[in-house]
Structure formats: structure tokens, C-alpha cells
C-alpha positions as MATLAB code, in Angstrom:
seq = 'MTEQEISVGILKLYSDAYDRITKEIVAIKNEWHSLSDEIKAYLPEDQRLADGLDAYKDRILTPTIAKRLKDFDLYNQWLKLVPGIGPSIAARLIKLLKYSYIPICKVCKTPIDKQEGQYYCQNCDKSIKGDGNLSFMLKPKEFLTISKWWAYMGMHTVDGVMPKRKKGVMVNWNTEGRTLCFLIGDSFIKQGIKCEYRKIYDEAKSKYQQREDLSKGHIHAMAKRKAVKLFLSHLWMVDRMIEGKSIESPWIIGKEGHQHLIAPYYWDSQATIENHVNHASQLLIETHKNVASQREIEIRVNDAIRVFGETQPVSASHITSETQSLPAKRTYTTRKVA';
ca = [
       7.029  -22.676   -0.970;
       6.437  -20.900    2.572;
       2.889  -19.722    3.693;
       3.483  -16.505    3.107;
       3.921  -17.223   -0.496;
       0.981  -19.307   -0.767;
      -0.833  -16.610    0.959;
       0.215  -13.440   -1.439;
       0.075  -15.496   -4.661;
      -3.596  -16.780   -4.138;
      -4.154  -12.743   -3.122;
      -2.553  -11.828   -5.743;
      -4.707  -14.097   -8.258;
      -8.424  -13.016   -6.839;
      -7.441   -9.394   -6.623;
      -6.200   -9.852  -10.219;
      -9.035  -11.546  -11.296;
     -11.420   -8.858   -9.658;
      -9.650   -6.209  -11.735;
     -10.039   -7.654  -14.863;
     -13.665   -8.765  -14.590;
     -14.217   -4.887  -13.703;
     -12.792   -3.849  -16.796;
     -14.911   -6.151  -18.828;
     -17.667   -5.227  -17.212;
     -17.371   -1.212  -18.257;
     -16.223   -2.979  -21.715;
     -19.833   -4.524  -22.189;
     -21.927   -1.718  -20.870;
     -20.286    0.834  -23.262;
     -20.828   -1.364  -25.956;
     -24.327   -1.862  -24.836;
     -24.797    1.683  -24.543;
     -23.618    2.761  -28.035;
     -25.831   -0.159  -29.688;
     -28.909    1.051  -31.880;
     -32.434    1.047  -29.772;
     -33.719   -1.597  -32.483;
     -30.097   -4.014  -31.668;
     -30.634   -4.194  -28.135;
     -34.507   -5.208  -28.887;
     -32.467   -8.162  -30.377;
     -29.840   -8.658  -27.777;
     -31.030   -8.190  -24.119;
     -29.125  -11.011  -22.824;
     -25.846   -8.407  -23.388;
     -26.871   -6.950  -20.519;
     -28.141   -9.873  -18.406;
     -23.801  -10.667  -19.048;
     -22.919   -7.608  -17.726;
     -25.004   -7.905  -14.401;
     -24.052  -11.490  -14.288;
     -20.511  -10.535  -14.324;
     -21.435   -8.128  -11.650;
     -23.246  -10.506   -9.171;
     -20.051  -12.975   -9.523;
     -17.827  -10.025   -8.893;
     -19.233   -9.143   -5.403;
     -20.512  -12.313   -4.303;
     -18.087  -14.738   -4.821;
     -14.377  -12.578   -5.192;
     -15.317   -9.909   -2.917;
     -15.360  -12.084   -0.096;
     -12.911  -14.460   -1.189;
     -10.360  -11.743   -1.187;
     -11.351  -10.510    1.605;
     -11.075  -14.402    3.597;
      -7.747  -14.115    2.803;
      -6.723  -10.891    3.584;
      -7.366  -12.219    7.383;
      -3.846  -13.546    6.652;
      -2.379  -10.375    6.958;
      -2.051   -7.906   10.379;
      -1.661   -4.608    8.007;
      -5.571   -5.322    6.927;
      -6.800   -6.774   10.407;
      -5.486   -4.264   12.485;
      -5.885   -0.810   10.472;
      -7.165   -1.376    6.858;
     -10.674   -2.934    7.447;
     -10.911   -0.024   10.029;
     -10.887    2.804    7.487;
     -13.853    3.743    6.010;
     -14.049    4.013    1.543;
     -11.184    1.015    1.789;
     -12.564   -1.984    0.889;
     -10.924   -5.732    0.555;
     -10.571   -4.837   -3.391;
      -8.639   -1.825   -2.560;
      -6.870   -3.232    0.270;
      -5.351   -6.025   -1.369;
      -3.847   -4.185   -4.247;
      -2.144   -1.847   -1.539;
      -0.675   -4.651    0.287;
       0.890   -5.811   -2.711;
       2.199   -3.178   -4.055;
       3.235   -1.839   -0.816;
       5.050   -5.205    0.519;
       5.727   -7.852   -2.502;
       6.583   -7.359   -6.838;
       7.071  -10.423   -8.469;
      10.132  -11.068  -10.737;
      10.291  -12.957  -13.765;
      12.535  -16.074  -13.439;
      13.661  -19.030  -15.730;
      11.419  -22.249  -15.619;
      14.659  -23.856  -16.064;
      17.444  -22.311  -13.517;
      15.096  -20.212  -11.549;
      17.130  -16.905  -11.979;
      15.421  -13.589  -12.749;
      15.315  -12.854  -16.459;
      15.834   -9.378  -18.013;
      14.250   -7.767  -21.051;
      16.273   -6.787  -23.703;
      15.333   -5.568  -26.903;
      11.416   -6.561  -26.298;
      12.102  -10.422  -25.279;
      12.819  -11.773  -21.932;
      16.290  -13.435  -21.906;
      18.232  -15.759  -19.079;
      22.131  -14.896  -18.766;
      22.305  -17.949  -16.857;
      21.127  -20.298  -19.411;
      22.120  -17.852  -22.393;
      18.877  -18.280  -24.170;
      16.156  -16.214  -24.932;
      12.919  -17.699  -22.909;
      10.461  -17.038  -25.947;
       7.985  -19.886  -26.797;
       8.608  -21.225  -23.450;
       4.956  -20.754  -22.641;
       3.773  -18.609  -19.980;
       5.736  -16.787  -17.281;
       7.194  -18.051  -14.090;
       7.299  -15.977  -11.155;
       9.070  -15.307   -8.187;
       7.890  -13.482   -4.953;
      10.336  -10.943   -3.389;
       9.534   -8.976   -0.308;
       9.371   -5.090   -1.230;
      10.060   -2.040    1.319;
      10.059    1.594    1.037;
      12.330    3.292    3.293;
      10.919    6.525    3.079;
       7.199    7.616    2.790;
       8.756    9.976   -0.174;
      10.176    6.870   -1.790;
       6.757    5.670   -1.718;
       4.406    8.617   -2.783;
       7.248    8.360   -5.754;
       6.464    4.814   -6.510;
       2.487    5.138   -6.839;
       2.643    8.491   -8.564;
       2.127   10.781   -6.247;
       5.450   12.845   -5.907;
       5.768   15.904   -7.532;
       8.654   17.437   -9.668;
       9.345   21.318   -9.901;
       5.958   21.024   -7.533;
       3.541   19.565  -10.385;
       2.500   16.117  -10.449;
       4.395   14.794  -13.676;
       2.447   13.342  -16.694;
       3.074   10.779  -19.312;
       4.661   12.025  -22.142;
       5.019   10.004  -26.002;
       7.895    7.750  -26.299;
       9.247    8.448  -22.633;
       9.059    5.563  -19.967;
       7.448    6.594  -16.571;
       8.969    6.342  -13.594;
       5.854    5.366  -11.010;
       4.106    2.390  -11.082;
       1.017    3.248  -12.988;
      -1.309    0.286  -11.649;
      -0.823    2.756   -8.055;
      -1.543    5.767   -9.900;
      -4.919    4.664  -10.600;
      -5.331    3.355   -7.541;
      -4.494    6.502   -5.719;
      -7.228    7.638   -7.964;
     -10.039    5.563   -7.288;
      -9.388    6.021   -3.389;
      -9.516    9.467   -3.517;
     -13.259    8.849   -4.960;
     -14.054    6.858   -2.708;
     -13.034    8.764    0.352;
     -15.497   11.579   -1.028;
     -17.993    9.481   -1.155;
     -17.910    8.381    2.583;
     -19.274   11.683    3.361;
     -17.503   13.517    6.413;
     -17.831   10.500    9.249;
     -14.499    9.195    7.157;
     -11.232   11.559    8.226;
      -9.977   11.782    5.079;
     -13.071   12.898    3.589;
     -12.563   16.180    6.181;
      -8.960   16.466    5.055;
     -10.029   17.075    1.144;
     -13.081   19.517    2.424;
     -10.693   21.412    4.587;
      -7.538   21.216    1.477;
     -10.818   22.414   -0.999;
     -11.524   25.787    0.904;
      -7.911   26.376    1.040;
      -7.573   25.956   -2.736;
     -10.207   27.988   -3.612;
      -9.561   31.124   -2.274;
      -6.994   31.228   -4.976;
      -7.952   32.736   -8.114;
      -5.516   30.839  -10.350;
      -7.061   27.450   -9.841;
     -10.092   26.106  -11.665;
     -12.661   24.165   -9.849;
     -11.168   20.930  -11.327;
      -7.736   21.283  -10.571;
      -9.175   22.515   -6.692;
     -10.867   19.142   -5.984;
      -7.913   17.115   -8.146;
      -5.765   18.862   -5.589;
      -7.435   18.456   -2.160;
      -8.218   14.939   -3.555;
      -4.229   14.348   -4.145;
      -3.935   16.185   -0.673;
      -5.916   13.523    1.459;
      -5.042   10.726   -0.262;
      -1.145   11.579    0.307;
      -2.163   11.259    3.888;
      -3.576    8.426    3.609;
      -0.316    6.697    2.197;
       1.958    7.806    4.668;
      -0.150    6.689    7.370;
      -0.830    3.128    5.187;
       3.320    3.398    5.578;
       3.440    4.300    9.025;
       1.312    1.782   10.466;
       2.821   -1.151    8.452;
       6.146   -0.477    9.828;
       5.373   -0.009   12.934;
       3.184   -3.748   12.927;
       6.722   -5.172   11.583;
       8.692   -3.799   14.049;
      11.027   -0.975   11.937;
      11.411    2.506   12.706;
       9.778    5.293   11.795;
      11.116    8.835   10.783;
       9.078   12.168   10.263;
       8.416   13.229    6.831;
      11.155   15.522    5.619;
       8.160   18.154    5.047;
       7.578   18.373    8.658;
       9.446   21.660    9.717;
       9.679   23.103    6.106;
       7.203   25.375    4.152;
       4.979   25.721    7.256;
       4.597   22.397    7.872;
       4.756   21.783   12.136;
       3.015   19.047   13.287;
       2.781   14.972   12.147;
      -0.941   13.934   11.900;
      -0.807   10.625   13.405;
      -2.391    8.216   11.754;
      -6.653    7.747   11.575;
      -8.766    4.675   12.895;
      -5.311    3.519   14.768;
      -4.842    2.655   18.504;
      -1.707    4.364   19.347;
      -1.403    2.276   22.468;
      -1.892   -1.239   20.891;
       1.118   -0.129   18.193;
       3.316    0.349   21.243;
       2.271   -3.175   22.924;
       2.480   -4.855   19.152;
       6.079   -2.597   19.085;
       7.015   -3.968   22.233;
       6.034   -7.674   21.306;
       7.849   -7.985   18.294;
      11.230   -6.242   19.160;
      11.724   -8.787   22.033;
      10.151  -11.589   19.951;
      13.119  -10.746   17.441;
      15.882  -10.877   20.416;
      14.363  -14.177   21.645;
      14.176  -15.810   18.147;
      17.765  -14.240   16.683;
      19.670  -12.076   18.986;
      20.769  -10.787   15.801;
      18.989   -7.770   14.896;
      17.749   -6.591   18.316;
      20.780   -7.392   20.441;
      20.230   -5.360   23.535;
      17.076   -3.819   25.585;
      18.700   -0.729   25.384;
      18.256   -0.879   21.099;
      14.062   -2.154   21.940;
      13.359    0.976   23.884;
      14.771    2.952   20.956;
      12.624    1.105   19.022;
       9.669    1.627   21.210;
      10.179    5.143   21.743;
      10.286    5.683   17.912;
       6.730    4.550   18.451;
       5.808    7.138   21.488;
       7.332    9.724   19.312;
       5.277    9.621   16.151;
       2.206    8.877   18.089;
       2.117   11.428   20.490;
       2.426    8.814   23.634;
       3.755   11.162   26.743;
       5.106    8.526   28.548;
       8.401    6.651   28.159;
       8.838    3.087   27.638;
      11.161    1.164   29.667;
      13.130   -2.045   29.224;
      10.260   -3.472   32.192;
       8.176   -4.170   29.503;
      10.763   -6.454   28.043;
       9.565   -9.982   28.547;
      11.356  -11.479   31.227;
      12.308  -14.009   28.516;
      14.194  -11.433   26.956;
      15.542   -9.736   29.983;
      17.620  -13.194   30.742;
      18.996  -13.149   27.326;
      22.999  -11.641   27.146;
      22.929   -7.703   26.458;
      24.968   -7.194   23.021;
      28.147   -5.384   23.632;
      28.235   -2.434   20.964;
      25.353   -0.224   21.741;
      23.749    2.859   19.942;
      24.403    6.055   20.762;
      20.969    7.247   19.043;
      18.884   10.029   21.403;
      15.490    8.552   22.780;
      12.570   11.071   22.414;
];
């Protein structure tokens, strides 16, 4: 098992525990408030139980999650700088954006399918019912476009309307992701004007208030959704820059009056470009397959320049001498550099 798998597994364990305990705290407090005053007088320990779980969550789980998040560049370089994004939310975002857990057969270690409500191993040709807890395999995940990332998180629209659950119909988005988006929106609003995403919410709310066909609830929900979608797009962009992957502008740019791309807040574009150069150079040194020429490195780095608004193009002179000594690939790309 790799160090990455260990880090992700531990992060998943503690972040899932945080979510379960939070739900239990809400359930205990709701049950407590539903009791009569006479019964409450005899059961004061129930309230202390919820307080104890709160303390455990804040004093044990949150610091542990924060410690584990230091293994992830996306948190170290950006997420921890965004107001309103604490360790718990950051852990869930990283898990949803970058990784998925696939159930596997304990015997042959191959992925299993769900048939008629039961998990079935095609390789072993048998149901795994009665074999105990499921085993899982970590699988890296990638969203090639911002739109696919939005859709996965339930922030997409169908015919201009955000889709809702329907009885008997399986949803095509991640329900945990949509719930998390609502929490992120509320967190941004609580930060006040010090948060750039709160400013996006305020601007959108002011704009929507001019429409007479919208209720206060619709205005609030639409403005919050706009702020969250911008944050999700920034998260996607920053992650791809850190990983040294190419970035394309969202399809909406140039359509419906959208002319300008908003670069990620709380992000040092110059540091981004330097990291992109180093990452591309290292790939060339180690593999000499994925990035096979100085020209390809320049193209990838200039993707960062185009997106993040730098004015000076990056040339091969930024590349390390070790990289320059490697032979160039004979097949060159014809992609135009901005």
C-alpha cells in the first residue's frame, strides 16, 4: 500500500467519523428538546452527552483531520487560506474531487457489482453476502471539465433549473456533495465581507432582488449557489495547476454575457506558474513520456499564464538544466500558446 493510499484512508476514516458524530449530536439535541420539562429534570445527563460529543469532535477529530490534511498539496497551498473552509469541509472536498472507493471481492481483489440489491463478484461467480464488511480499493478520480465537476456535486442545471430528487428515480449526482455545497454556502455567508465569496453572494443577491418574479428564498438560494459554483470552479482550477495538468476556460466564457474569467481568490499566480514549471520539468526528468519536449512544457506553463492573468510568457529558459539535457521528442504539438 502506498503512502497516498494510507493518507487518504486515514483522512476518510476521521472525516466520516466527524460527519456521523455531527448527525448524532443533532439527533440527541432534537430528542432532548422534544421531552417535557418534567422528564428533563430527571435526565440532565442527556444534554451533557451531546456536549461531550461536541467537545470530542472539536478537540480530537478536528485537530487530527487538520494534521492529516498536511499530506495534501491542495490543502496546504490553497484550501487552508480560504475563509469558511475548515478542516472538515476541506477533507470532504479533497475526497470528493480526487478519490473514490470501489468495493472489491475479499478473495480475488477485483471490483464487484451490485445486482438485485446484493453485491456479486463476477470473477468468483458468487454473491458476497455473509462475507462480513466490504473491502474497498482506492481509485484516483479526475473531472476533465468544470461542468462535469459541477454536475457531480449537484450544482448543474437542467433546462435552466437545478434538478431535484424524484420518488423512484435514481439521482445522477453525489448527494453528499450537494449537501456539502449548501454547508459551504452558509459558511461563506457567515464570514462577512472579509470573504471574497461572500462578496460574490452579495453582488448576486443585489442583482436578483431587481427581479419581481423571485421570492426572498429563491434570491438567497440562487445567490448562494452562484458563490459556491465559483468556489468549486476555483477548486478545480487550482488542483489541476498543482498537479501540472492543462486548464481550459469554462464553456460559458464568451456566452450569455460572460466575458471575463475570475481567477481563484487567495491564490498566488506567480507561485502557481513556478510550481507548474517545476512539476512539468520533474515529469520530463522521471518519465520522459508524458512531457517529452521543452515546447510541451512551455505550452502547459502558458496555460497557467492565460488563466491567471500573467502578462509575460514563460520560455524554456525557466526549465532546469537537467531537463534541457534530455533529448527532445520528435513529434511536436501544434497547439497555439496564448
